[in-house]
C-alpha positions in Angstrom: 90.8 105.6 117.2 93.5 102.9 117.3 93.3 100.3 120.0 97.0 99.3 120.5 98.0 95.8 121.6 99.8 95.4 124.9 103.1 95.7 123.1 102.0 98.8 121.3 100.8 100.5 124.6 104.2 99.8 126.2 106.0 101.2 123.2 103.7 104.3 123.3 105.7 105.6 126.3 108.9 105.3 124.4 108.2 105.0 120.7 110.3 102.2 119.0 112.8 102.9 116.2 111.6 101.7 112.9 112.7 101.2 109.3 110.7 101.4 106.1 112.6 100.9 102.8 110.9 101.6 99.5 112.5 100.5 96.2 111.4 101.9 92.8 113.0 99.4 90.4 113.0 101.7 87.3 114.6 104.5 89.2 114.2 108.2 88.4 115.6 110.3 85.6 118.8 111.8 87.1 118.5 115.2 85.4 115.2 115.8 87.3 116.1 114.2 90.6 119.6 115.3 91.5 120.2 119.0 92.6 122.7 121.0 90.7 126.0 121.7 92.4 125.5 123.9 95.5 121.7 123.5 95.4 119.4 121.4 97.6 116.5 121.1 95.2 115.5 120.0 91.7 112.5 119.5 89.5 111.4 116.4 91.4 112.5 117.6 94.9 110.5 120.8 94.4 107.4 118.5 94.6 108.6 117.6 98.1 109.2 121.2 99.2 106.9 121.0 102.2 108.8 118.0 103.5 112.3 119.3 102.8 113.3 119.8 106.4 112.5 116.1 107.0 114.7 114.4 104.5 118.2 114.2 102.9 119.2 113.4 99.4 122.4 111.8 98.3 124.5 112.0 95.1 127.5 109.8 94.4 126.4 106.6 96.3 126.2 103.1 94.8 127.0 99.4 95.6 130.5 98.4 94.4 130.4 95.5 91.9 126.6 95.5 91.9 125.9 95.5 88.2 123.7 93.6 85.8 121.3 96.5 85.1 117.8 95.4 86.3 119.2 92.4 88.2 120.8 94.9 90.6 117.4 95.6 92.2 117.5 92.5 94.3 120.6 93.8 95.9 119.2 97.2 96.8 119.4 96.4 100.6 122.1 93.8 100.5 124.9 95.1 98.2 125.8 91.5 97.1 128.1 91.7 94.1 127.5 90.6 90.5 123.8 89.8 90.6 123.8 89.1 86.9 126.2 86.2 87.1 125.0 82.5 87.0 126.9 81.8 90.3 125.3 84.8 92.1 124.3 84.3 95.7 122.5 87.1 97.5 123.3 88.1 101.1 121.5 89.4 104.1 119.6 92.6 103.5 119.6 95.6 105.7 115.9 95.2 106.7 116.4 91.5 107.8 119.4 92.4 110.0 117.3 95.2 111.6 114.4 92.7 112.0 116.7 90.3 113.9 117.5 93.1 116.3 114.3 95.1 116.6 111.5 92.8 115.4 111.4 90.0 117.9 108.8 91.8 120.1 106.3 92.3 117.4 103.8 90.0 115.6 105.7 90.4 112.4 109.5 90.8 112.7 109.3 92.3 109.2 106.8 92.8 106.4 107.6 92.4 102.8 105.2 94.1 100.4 105.0 94.9 96.8 103.0 96.8 94.2 103.8 95.1 91.0 102.4 93.0 88.2 104.2 90.0 89.5 107.5 90.2 87.5 110.7 89.0 89.1 112.4 92.4 89.1 109.7 94.2 91.1 108.9 91.5 93.6 111.0 91.8 96.8 114.1 93.4 98.2 114.1 91.5 101.5 116.8 88.8 101.6 117.2 86.3 104.3 120.5 85.4 106.0 120.7 82.4 103.8 120.5 84.6 100.7 116.9 83.7 99.8 114.5 86.4 98.5 111.5 86.6 100.9 108.1 86.5 99.1 106.1 89.7 99.1 102.5 90.3 99.8 100.8 91.9 96.8 97.2 91.9 98.1 96.0 94.8 100.2 93.0 92.7 101.4 95.2 89.9 102.6 97.7 92.2 104.2 94.9 93.9 106.1 93.5 90.6 107.3 96.9 89.4 108.4 97.4 92.6 110.4 94.0 93.3 111.9 91.3 90.6 111.4 91.0 87.9 114.0 90.1 84.5 112.6 87.2 82.4 113.8 87.8 79.5 116.1 87.7 77.2 113.2 90.1 79.3 111.2 92.5 79.5 114.1 92.4 75.7 114.5 93.0 75.2 110.8 95.9 77.6 111.0 97.4 75.7 113.9 97.1 72.4 112.0 98.9 74.0 109.0 101.7 75.3 111.3 102.1 71.9 112.9 102.0 70.1 109.6 104.6 72.5 108.3 106.9 71.6 111.2 106.5 67.9 110.5 107.3 68.3 106.8 110.4 70.3 107.7 111.6 67.6 110.0 111.2 65.0 107.2 112.9 67.1 104.6 115.8 68.0 106.9 116.3 64.3 107.8 116.5 63.4 104.1 118.8 66.3 103.3 121.2 65.4 106.0 121.4 61.8 104.6 122.1 63.3 101.2 124.8 65.5 102.6 126.9 62.5 103.4 127.1 61.4 99.8 127.2 64.9 98.2 130.2 66.3 96.3 132.1 69.1 98.0 130.9 71.7 95.5 127.3 70.8 96.4 127.7 71.2 100.2 127.6 75.0 100.0 124.2 74.8 98.5 123.1 72.3 101.1 124.4 74.6 103.8 122.2 77.4 102.4 119.3 75.0 102.3 119.8 74.0 106.0 119.9 77.6 107.0 116.7 78.3 105.2 115.0 75.4 107.0 116.2 76.7 110.3 114.8 80.1 109.5 111.5 78.6 108.6 111.4 76.6 111.9 111.9 79.8 113.8 109.1 81.5 112.0 106.8 78.6 112.6 107.5 78.7 116.3 106.8 82.5 116.4 103.5 81.9 114.5 102.4 79.5 117.2 103.2 82.0 119.9 101.2 84.8 118.3 98.2 82.8 117.0 96.2 83.2 120.1 97.1 86.8 120.9 94.6 89.5 120.0 95.2 91.7 117.0 94.9 95.5 117.2 91.7 97.2 116.2 91.9 100.1 113.7 89.4 102.7 112.5 90.1 101.8 108.9 87.7 99.7 106.8 88.9 96.5 105.2 90.1 97.5 101.7 89.3 96.0 98.4 92.2 95.0 96.1 92.5 97.3 93.1 92.4 94.8 90.2 93.8 97.1 87.5 97.6 96.8 87.6 97.8 100.1 85.7 96.4 101.9 88.8 99.9 102.0 90.3 99.5 105.3 92.2 96.2 104.3 93.8 97.6 100.8 94.7 100.7 102.4 96.1 98.7 104.8 98.3 96.6 102.0 99.6 99.7 100.0 100.7 101.1 103.2 102.2 98.1 103.4 104.4 98.3 99.8 105.6 102.0 100.1 106.3 101.5 103.2 108.3 98.9 101.4 110.4 101.1 98.4 110.8 103.9 100.6 112.2 101.6 102.7 114.2 100.1 99.7 116.0 103.5 98.2 116.5 102.5 95.1 114.6 105.9 95.4 112.9 108.9 97.8 113.0 110.5 96.8 109.7 108.9 97.0 106.3 110.1 96.8 102.7 108.0 97.8 99.8 108.8 97.4 96.1 106.9 99.8 93.8 107.3 98.5 90.3 105.9 100.0 87.1 107.3 97.3 84.8 104.8 96.1 82.1 102.1 98.7 83.0 100.8 101.8 81.5 100.2 103.9 84.6 96.8 105.7 84.9 98.5 109.1 85.0 97.1 112.1 82.9 99.1 112.4 79.7 100.6 108.9 79.9 99.8 106.4 77.1 102.9 104.2 77.0 104.3 101.3 79.0 106.8 102.6 81.6 109.8 100.2 81.0 109.8 101.2 77.3 109.7 104.9 78.2 112.8 104.5 80.5 114.7 103.6 77.3 113.7 106.9 75.8 116.9 107.5 73.7 116.6 111.2 74.7 113.4 111.6 72.7 111.6 114.6 74.1 108.1 113.1 73.9 109.1 109.9 75.8 111.0 111.9 78.4 107.9 114.1 79.0 105.7 111.1 79.4 108.1 109.3 81.8 108.5 112.5 83.8 104.7 112.6 84.4 104.9 109.0 85.8 107.9 109.8 88.1 106.3 113.0 89.3 103.2 111.1 90.3 105.3 108.7 92.2 107.1 111.5 94.0 103.9 113.2 94.9 102.6 110.0 96.4 105.8 109.8 98.4 105.3 113.3 99.6 101.8 112.4 100.8 103.2 109.4 102.6 105.7 111.6 104.5 102.9 114.0 105.5 100.7 111.2 106.9 103.7 109.9 108.9 104.1 113.4 110.3 100.4 113.7 111.1 100.7 110.7 113.5 101.8 112.1 116.9 103.6 110.0 119.4 104.7 110.8 123.0 107.9 112.5 121.7 107.5 113.7 118.2 105.8 112.0 115.2 105.8 108.6 113.5 108.2 110.0 111.0 110.6 111.2 113.7 110.9 107.5 114.9 110.9 105.9 111.4 113.7 105.8 108.9 112.1 106.0 105.5 114.5 105.1 102.7 113.3 105.7 99.1 115.4 105.0 96.0 116.6 102.6 93.4 119.5 100.4 92.3 119.2 102.0 88.8 121.0 105.3 88.5 119.9 105.8 85.0 117.4 103.3 83.4 118.0 104.7 79.9 121.6 103.4 80.0 121.1 100.6 82.6 123.6 102.3 84.8 123.9 101.1 88.4 126.0 104.1 89.5 125.0 107.4 91.2 121.8 106.0 92.7 118.8 108.3 93.4 118.2 108.1 97.2 116.2 109.9 99.8 116.3 109.2 103.6 113.6 110.8 105.6 112.8 110.9 109.3 114.5 108.6 111.9 115.8 111.5 114.0 118.6 112.5 111.6 119.5 116.1 110.7 117.8 116.7 107.4 117.1 119.4 104.8 120.4 118.8 102.9 121.8 117.2 99.8 125.0 115.2 100.5 127.1 115.0 97.4 130.0 112.6 97.0 132.3 111.7 94.1 130.1 110.9 91.2 132.9 109.1 89.3 134.3 107.0 92.2 131.2 106.5 94.3 131.0 106.1 98.0 129.6 102.7 99.1 125.9 102.9 99.7 126.5 100.4 102.6 128.2 103.3 104.5 124.7 104.9 104.6 123.4 101.5 105.8 125.9 101.4 108.7 124.9 104.9 109.7 121.2 103.9 109.5 121.8 100.8 111.7 123.5 102.9 114.3 120.6 105.3 114.2 118.3 102.4 114.9 120.4 101.7 118.0 122.1 98.6 116.5 125.8 98.2 117.2 127.3 97.9 113.8 130.6 99.2 112.2 130.4 97.0 109.1 127.7 95.9 106.6 128.2 94.4 103.2 130.7 96.6 101.2 130.9 99.4 103.8 134.1 101.2 104.5 132.8 103.2 107.4 129.9 105.5 108.2 128.5 108.2 106.0 129.9 111.6 106.7 127.5 114.5 107.0 124.4 112.6 108.3 124.0 113.2 112.0 121.3 112.5 114.5 
């Protein structure tokens, strides 16, 4: 049984709207993911057959001017252009905008999580309003403790001292930075403005941490997990994070989550796989490499199918956890073999939308993926008619 916090019990009468975005940095082989013309399924989507009424796939979406091959991954939820350029500056991501609107009543306005070996490309897709990538939590043990384990009196006191010390340090840094601003060159002031905005965001987080520190955490009937040390156990590690994220949403500890599932630099423990994933994505159309990579991607899709089922198994006062949670699954790589950032593989499940369809757009001149984001924001009850490179909403996706 779950013991919901007071906020969660209030939300139980009218389940909150939620967003859970999952990025797979190495993408999926398009020939196995995208349905053929006039069809709604494919080799990969067949693995999701039981969930078909609950999700929609898209073909012909991408972010305009988001190039730079693997560098594009950091723009999955922001759509900021030209991430491979030296002067690149990222912009606010979809999840962080949603967190500003929906996350203020929860302990964690958003959670940023990853399953990766620690490389830059697979770390985080959450970007602050100042364009800074938010660090991700990679430890299941630490995430569980943050969510559900109350600290001792001594630990709480130590936490409060760290929070207060952090505020003092920020005051000192901000004071020095403001003095520096007076003598800085005009071209440096934009960077200082970004810095000031980051400091203000940190100050807001510190204040929230103080407010929540003495509130009780929810109790869950789920034992504290052990971290899986072997980075090659990507499927098991993914499923463990899926469980914790489900509990975080179910207890209303957060309403906004991003998760990066990276298989860079690992040889996944999947039957029939003996090669490192990134190398396999550059398969050069060699059948043996394609067959091996297909096994990895099929395992990831099956794990995603299990996730959707567990969300459907959680009943709420009007429907299920999936009915009230938008689950976005996809990549900023349309074809890893050619490093293409066009025709991105995307699935949107749940969230109250009309599903069971494949929405196909122009695969030569793609529709902005941000149009989907505007539609998602509106589905979350957020007033928005523009986000990033959007030109409107996405036709065919209705609530």
